[in-house]
DRENDO-1510 file (C-alpha; in Angstrom, 1 decimal, always signed):
<recs>
REC; n; res; u; v; w
REC; 1; ALA; +34.1; +31.7; +65.3 .
REC; 2; ARG; +33.3; +28.6; +63.3 .
REC; 3; ILE; +36.9; +27.5; +63.2 .
REC; 4; ALA; +37.2; +28.2; +67.0 .
REC; 5; ARG; +34.3; +25.8; +67.5 .
REC; 6; GLY; +36.3; +23.2; +65.5 .
REC; 7; GLU; +34.1; +23.4; +62.3 .
REC; 8; ARG; +35.5; +23.4; +58.8 .
REC; 9; VAL; +34.6; +25.9; +56.1 .
REC; 10; HIS; +34.3; +24.4; +52.6 .
REC; 11; HIS; +34.6; +26.2; +49.3 .
REC; 12; TYR; +33.6; +29.6; +50.5 .
REC; 13; GLU; +33.6; +32.1; +47.6 .
REC; 14; THR; +35.0; +35.5; +48.3 .
REC; 15; VAL; +37.1; +38.3; +46.8 .
REC; 16; ARG; +40.7; +39.1; +47.7 .
REC; 17; VAL; +43.1; +41.8; +46.4 .
REC; 18; ALA; +46.4; +40.8; +44.8 .
REC; 19; LYS; +49.7; +42.7; +45.2 .
REC; 20; ASP; +49.2; +44.5; +42.0 .
REC; 21; GLY; +45.7; +45.6; +43.0 .
REC; 22; ARG; +43.7; +43.1; +41.0 .
REC; 23; ARG; +40.6; +41.7; +42.5 .
REC; 24; VAL; +40.7; +37.9; +42.6 .
REC; 25; ILE; +37.7; +35.7; +43.1 .
REC; 26; ILE; +38.8; +32.7; +45.2 .
REC; 27; SER; +37.3; +29.6; +46.6 .
REC; 28; LEU; +38.4; +29.3; +50.3 .
REC; 29; SER; +38.5; +26.2; +52.4 .
REC; 30; VAL; +39.6; +26.6; +56.0 .
REC; 31; SER; +40.3; +23.8; +58.6 .
REC; 32; PRO; +41.1; +24.2; +62.3 .
REC; 33; LEU; +44.6; +23.2; +63.6 .
REC; 34; ARG; +44.5; +21.4; +66.9 .
REC; 35; SER; +47.1; +20.9; +69.6 .
REC; 36; PRO; +47.9; +17.3; +70.8 .
REC; 37; SER; +45.3; +17.9; +73.5 .
REC; 38; GLY; +42.6; +18.7; +70.9 .
REC; 39; THR; +42.5; +22.5; +71.5 .
REC; 40; VAL; +42.1; +24.6; +68.4 .
REC; 41; VAL; +45.3; +26.7; +68.1 .
REC; 42; GLY; +45.1; +27.9; +64.5 .
REC; 43; ALA; +43.7; +27.5; +61.1 .
REC; 44; SER; +44.9; +26.1; +57.7 .
REC; 45; LYS; +43.6; +27.8; +54.6 .
REC; 46; ILE; +43.6; +26.7; +51.0 .
REC; 47; ALA; +42.7; +29.3; +48.4 .
REC; 48; ARG; +41.9; +28.5; +44.8 .
REC; 49; ASP; +41.8; +31.2; +42.1 .
REC; 50; ILE; +38.4; +30.8; +40.4 .
REC; 51; THR; +38.3; +34.2; +38.6 .
REC; 52; GLU; +38.4; +32.8; +35.1 .
REC; 53; ARG; +35.8; +30.1; +35.9 .
REC; 54; LYS; +33.5; +32.7; +37.4 .
REC; 55; ARG; +33.9; +35.0; +34.4 .
REC; 56; ALA; +33.2; +32.1; +32.1 .
REC; 57; GLU; +30.1; +31.3; +34.0 .
REC; 58; GLU; +29.0; +34.9; +33.9 .
REC; 59; ALA; +29.6; +35.1; +30.2 .
REC; 60; LEU; +27.7; +31.9; +29.7 .
REC; 61; LEU; +24.8; +33.3; +31.7 .
REC; 62; GLU; +24.8; +36.5; +29.8 .
REC; 63; SER; +24.9; +34.5; +26.5 .
REC; 64; GLU; +22.0; +32.4; +27.6 .
REC; 65; GLU; +20.0; +35.4; +28.7 .
REC; 66; MET; +20.8; +37.1; +25.4 .
REC; 67; ALA; +19.8; +34.0; +23.5 .
REC; 68; ARG; +16.6; +33.8; +25.5 .
REC; 69; GLY; +15.8; +37.4; +24.7 .
REC; 70; ILE; +16.3; +36.8; +21.0 .
REC; 71; ILE; +14.1; +33.7; +21.1 .
REC; 72; ASP; +11.4; +35.4; +23.1 .
REC; 73; THR; +11.3; +38.3; +20.6 .
REC; 74; ALA; +11.6; +36.2; +17.4 .
REC; 75; LEU; +8.9; +36.2; +14.8 .
REC; 76; ASP; +8.8; +32.4; +14.7 .
REC; 77; ALA; +7.5; +30.1; +17.3 .
REC; 78; PHE; +10.3; +28.4; +19.2 .
REC; 79; ILE; +10.1; +25.0; +20.9 .
REC; 80; GLN; +12.9; +23.1; +22.7 .
REC; 81; MET; +12.6; +19.4; +23.5 .
REC; 82; ASP; +14.9; +17.1; +25.4 .
REC; 83; GLU; +15.9; +13.6; +24.3 .
REC; 84; ASP; +13.0; +12.1; +26.3 .
REC; 85; GLY; +10.6; +14.0; +24.0 .
REC; 86; HIS; +9.5; +16.5; +26.7 .
REC; 87; ILE; +9.1; +20.2; +26.1 .
REC; 88; VAL; +11.7; +22.3; +27.9 .
REC; 89; GLY; +11.4; +25.6; +25.9 .
REC; 90; TRP; +8.4; +27.5; +24.7 .
REC; 91; ASN; +8.4; +31.1; +23.6 .
REC; 92; PRO; +5.5; +33.6; +23.5 .
REC; 93; GLN; +5.1; +33.1; +19.7 .
REC; 94; ALA; +4.5; +29.4; +20.4 .
REC; 95; GLU; +1.9; +30.3; +23.0 .
REC; 96; ALA; +0.1; +32.5; +20.4 .
REC; 97; LEU; +0.3; +29.9; +17.6 .
REC; 98; PHE; -0.8; +26.8; +19.5 .
REC; 99; GLY; -2.9; +28.2; +22.4 .
REC; 100; TRP; -1.0; +26.7; +25.3 .
REC; 101; SER; +0.9; +28.8; +27.9 .
REC; 102; ARG; +4.5; +27.9; +28.7 .
REC; 103; ASP; +3.6; +26.6; +32.2 .
REC; 104; GLU; +1.0; +24.3; +30.7 .
REC; 105; VAL; +3.4; +22.5; +28.3 .
REC; 106; VAL; +6.9; +22.5; +29.9 .
REC; 107; GLY; +7.7; +18.9; +31.0 .
REC; 108; LYS; +5.0; +17.3; +28.8 .
REC; 109; PRO; +5.5; +15.1; +25.7 .
REC; 110; LEU; +5.6; +17.1; +22.6 .
REC; 111; GLY; +4.1; +14.4; +20.4 .
REC; 112; ASN; +0.9; +14.2; +22.5 .
REC; 113; LEU; +0.3; +17.9; +22.2 .
REC; 114; LEU; +1.3; +19.0; +18.8 .
REC; 115; VAL; +1.5; +16.0; +16.5 .
REC; 116; PRO; -1.8; +14.8; +14.9 .
REC; 117; GLU; -2.7; +11.2; +16.0 .
REC; 118; ARG; -2.2; +9.8; +12.5 .
REC; 119; HIS; +1.4; +11.1; +12.4 .
REC; 120; ARG; +2.5; +10.1; +15.9 .
REC; 121; ALA; +3.8; +6.6; +15.1 .
REC; 122; ARG; +6.1; +8.0; +12.4 .
REC; 123; HIS; +7.2; +10.9; +14.7 .
REC; 124; GLU; +8.1; +8.5; +17.5 .
REC; 125; ALA; +9.9; +6.1; +15.1 .
REC; 126; GLY; +12.0; +8.9; +13.5 .
REC; 127; PHE; +12.9; +10.2; +16.9 .
REC; 128; ALA; +14.0; +6.8; +18.2 .
REC; 129; ARG; +16.0; +6.2; +15.0 .
REC; 130; PHE; +17.9; +9.4; +15.5 .
REC; 131; LEU; +18.8; +8.7; +19.1 .
REC; 132; LYS; +20.0; +5.2; +18.1 .
REC; 133; THR; +21.8; +6.0; +14.8 .
REC; 134; GLY; +22.2; +9.7; +14.6 .
REC; 135; GLU; +20.3; +9.7; +11.3 .
REC; 136; SER; +17.3; +11.9; +10.6 .
REC; 137; ALA; +15.3; +12.8; +7.6 .
REC; 138; ILE; +14.3; +16.3; +8.8 .
REC; 139; LEU; +17.1; +17.8; +10.9 .
REC; 140; GLY; +18.4; +21.0; +9.4 .
REC; 141; LYS; +15.8; +21.0; +6.6 .
REC; 142; ARG; +12.9; +23.3; +6.1 .
REC; 143; ILE; +9.7; +21.2; +5.9 .
REC; 144; GLU; +6.0; +21.7; +6.0 .
REC; 145; MET; +3.9; +19.6; +8.5 .
REC; 146; ASP; +0.5; +19.4; +10.1 .
REC; 147; ALA; +0.2; +20.5; +13.7 .
REC; 148; LEU; -2.4; +20.5; +16.4 .
REC; 149; ARG; -3.7; +23.6; +18.2 .
REC; 150; ARG; -5.1; +23.5; +21.7 .
REC; 151; ASP; -8.7; +23.7; +20.3 .
REC; 152; GLY; -8.1; +20.5; +18.3 .
REC; 153; THR; -7.8; +22.3; +14.9 .
REC; 154; GLU; -5.0; +21.4; +12.5 .
REC; 155; ILE; -2.8; +24.0; +10.9 .
REC; 156; LYS; +0.1; +23.9; +8.4 .
REC; 157; VAL; +3.4; +25.1; +9.7 .
REC; 158; GLY; +6.9; +25.5; +8.3 .
REC; 159; LEU; +9.4; +23.7; +10.6 .
REC; 160; LYS; +13.2; +23.6; +10.9 .
REC; 161; VAL; +14.8; +21.5; +13.7 .
REC; 162; THR; +18.4; +21.3; +14.9 .
REC; 163; ALA; +19.9; +19.0; +17.4 .
REC; 164; LEU; +22.5; +20.1; +20.0 .
REC; 165; ARG; +24.6; +17.6; +21.9 .
REC; 166; ARG; +25.2; +18.4; +25.6 .
REC; 167; ARG; +26.7; +16.4; +28.4 .
REC; 168; SER; +23.2; +15.7; +29.7 .
REC; 169; GLY; +22.1; +14.5; +26.3 .
REC; 170; TYR; +20.5; +16.0; +23.2 .
REC; 171; VAL; +18.3; +19.0; +23.1 .
REC; 172; PHE; +16.3; +19.7; +19.9 .
REC; 173; ASN; +15.5; +23.3; +18.9 .
REC; 174; ALA; +12.5; +23.8; +16.6 .
REC; 175; PHE; +11.5; +27.0; +14.8 .
REC; 176; LEU; +8.0; +27.0; +13.4 .
REC; 177; GLN; +6.4; +29.5; +11.0 .
REC; 178; ASP; +2.7; +29.9; +10.7 .
REC; 179; PHE; +1.0; +30.0; +7.3 .
REC; 180; PRO; -2.2; +32.1; +8.0 .
REC; 181; GLU; -2.7; +32.6; +4.2 .
REC; 182; ARG; -2.6; +28.8; +3.8 .
REC; 183; ARG; -5.3; +28.4; +6.5 .
REC; 184; ALA; -7.4; +31.1; +4.8 .
REC; 185; GLU; -7.0; +29.2; +1.4 .
REC; 186; ASP; -7.9; +25.9; +3.0 .
REC; 187; GLU; -10.9; +27.5; +4.7 .
REC; 188; GLN; -12.0; +29.1; +1.4 .
REC; 189; LEU; -11.6; +25.7; -0.4 .
REC; 190; ARG; -13.7; +23.9; +2.3 .
REC; 191; MET; -16.4; +26.6; +2.0 .
REC; 192; LEU; -16.4; +26.3; -1.8 .
REC; 193; GLN; -16.7; +22.5; -1.6 .
REC; 194; LYS; -19.5; +22.8; +1.0 .
REC; 195; MET; -21.4; +25.3; -1.2 .
REC; 196; GLU; -20.9; +23.0; -4.3 .
REC; 197; ALA; -22.3; +20.1; -2.3 .
REC; 198; ILE; -25.3; +22.1; -1.2 .
REC; 199; GLY; -25.8; +23.4; -4.7 .
REC; 200; GLN; -25.7; +19.8; -6.1 .
REC; 201; LEU; -28.2; +18.7; -3.5 .
REC; 202; THR; -30.4; +21.7; -4.0 .
REC; 203; GLY; -30.3; +21.3; -7.8 .
REC; 204; GLY; -31.3; +17.6; -7.6 .
REC; 205; VAL; -34.2; +18.4; -5.2 .
REC; 206; ALA; -35.3; +21.3; -7.5 .
REC; 207; HIS; -35.3; +19.1; -10.6 .
REC; 208; ASP; -37.3; +16.3; -8.9 .
REC; 209; PHE; -39.8; +18.8; -7.5 .
REC; 210; ASN; -40.1; +20.4; -10.9 .
REC; 211; ASN; -41.0; +17.1; -12.4 .
REC; 212; MET; -43.7; +16.5; -9.8 .
REC; 213; LEU; -45.1; +20.0; -10.4 .
REC; 214; THR; -45.3; +19.3; -14.1 .
REC; 215; VAL; -47.6; +16.4; -13.4 .
REC; 216; ILE; -49.7; +18.5; -11.1 .
REC; 217; THR; -50.0; +21.4; -13.5 .
REC; 218; GLY; -50.9; +19.1; -16.3 .
REC; 219; THR; -53.5; +17.4; -14.2 .
REC; 220; VAL; -55.0; +20.7; -13.0 .
REC; 221; GLU; -55.6; +21.7; -16.6 .
REC; 222; ILE; -57.6; +18.5; -17.2 .
REC; 223; LEU; -59.5; +19.0; -13.9 .
REC; 224; ALA; -60.3; +22.6; -14.8 .
REC; 225; GLU; -62.0; +21.5; -18.0 .
REC; 226; GLY; -63.9; +18.8; -16.2 .
REC; 227; VAL; -65.4; +21.1; -13.4 .
REC; 228; ALA; -66.0; +24.2; -15.5 .
REC; 229; ASP; -69.7; +23.9; -14.8 .
REC; 230; ASN; -69.2; +23.6; -11.1 .
REC; 231; PRO; -68.1; +27.0; -9.6 .
REC; 232; ARG; -67.2; +25.5; -6.1 .
REC; 233; LEU; -64.9; +22.8; -7.6 .
REC; 234; ALA; -63.6; +25.2; -10.2 .
REC; 235; ALA; -62.4; +27.6; -7.3 .
REC; 236; THR; -60.6; +24.7; -5.6 .
REC; 237; VAL; -58.9; +23.7; -8.9 .
REC; 238; LYS; -57.8; +27.4; -9.2 .
REC; 239; LEU; -56.2; +27.3; -5.8 .
REC; 240; ILE; -54.3; +24.2; -6.7 .
REC; 241; ASP; -53.1; +25.9; -9.9 .
REC; 242; GLU; -52.0; +29.0; -8.1 .
REC; 243; ALA; -50.1; +26.8; -5.5 .
REC; 244; ALA; -48.4; +24.9; -8.4 .
REC; 245; THR; -47.4; +28.2; -10.0 .
REC; 246; ARG; -45.8; +29.4; -6.8 .
REC; 247; GLY; -44.0; +26.0; -6.6 .
REC; 248; VAL; -42.6; +26.5; -10.1 .
REC; 249; GLU; -41.3; +30.0; -9.1 .
REC; 250; MET; -39.7; +28.5; -6.0 .
REC; 251; THR; -38.1; +25.8; -8.1 .
REC; 252; GLN; -36.6; +28.4; -10.4 .
REC; 253; ARG; -35.1; +30.2; -7.4 .
REC; 254; LEU; -33.6; +26.9; -6.1 .
REC; 255; LEU; -32.1; +26.2; -9.5 .
REC; 256; ALA; -30.6; +29.7; -9.6 .
REC; 257; PHE; -29.1; +29.2; -6.2 .
REC; 258; ALA; -27.6; +25.9; -7.3 .
REC; 259; ARG; -26.3; +27.7; -10.4 .
REC; 260; LYS; -28.0; +25.2; -12.6 .
REC; 261; GLN; -30.0; +25.9; -15.8 .
REC; 262; PRO; -33.6; +24.7; -15.6 .
REC; 263; LEU; -34.0; +21.3; -17.3 .
REC; 264; GLN; -36.9; +20.3; -19.4 .
REC; 265; PRO; -39.1; +17.9; -17.3 .
REC; 266; TYR; -39.2; +14.3; -18.3 .
</recs>
């Protein structure tokens, strides 16, 4: 009907059967044939065998789907980046490790999301150097690096990057491994350092307080002797002495918390 209306059909893909019974995938182009008066009187067809091309495309699609399935089920986080520095691939493990979903990161600059600010200039310089010279200090090597999570915390990850050249330009495939035990060690170290700092502060305060209490207790003894004949003042001095004694006990507990041995007052 289209040919009868004088239209052309371009690259219509269909299936034909060869003499030996094989099914052949063809690309069919059909043009109307006109009489001298312009009336459509027939059609001219050109058929191109595209069976092998279609099989190759199907094989490539299957290969890509298989690769995607492997990447999505890999234990490591996988990130793919184009030569403009934008994220084009992001598997579920990357979502779990960094906190962003795939829809949130695809198309965005990798450096702004994952690279700590203090490392970004070096990251950008190394990336530009590779695109210009083909030289890289990290491609194909297993390295450790600091990375940013969505909540702003930094983590240590193991990284291996490969570059793949395509007609449209380079793509960079990165596999990243989390080090949860390293994070636990770092957190434990930070806690120990914090406790040590608190202990040092507490110990210093306790020693200073102990010295002041020494002055108070020594003075109380003198006062007690001076007001022994005045019951009202003697009772007040006794309260001061009891408070000083409780202060000494508290100082000893602070020193124990700080893991310090009590020092002799000066």
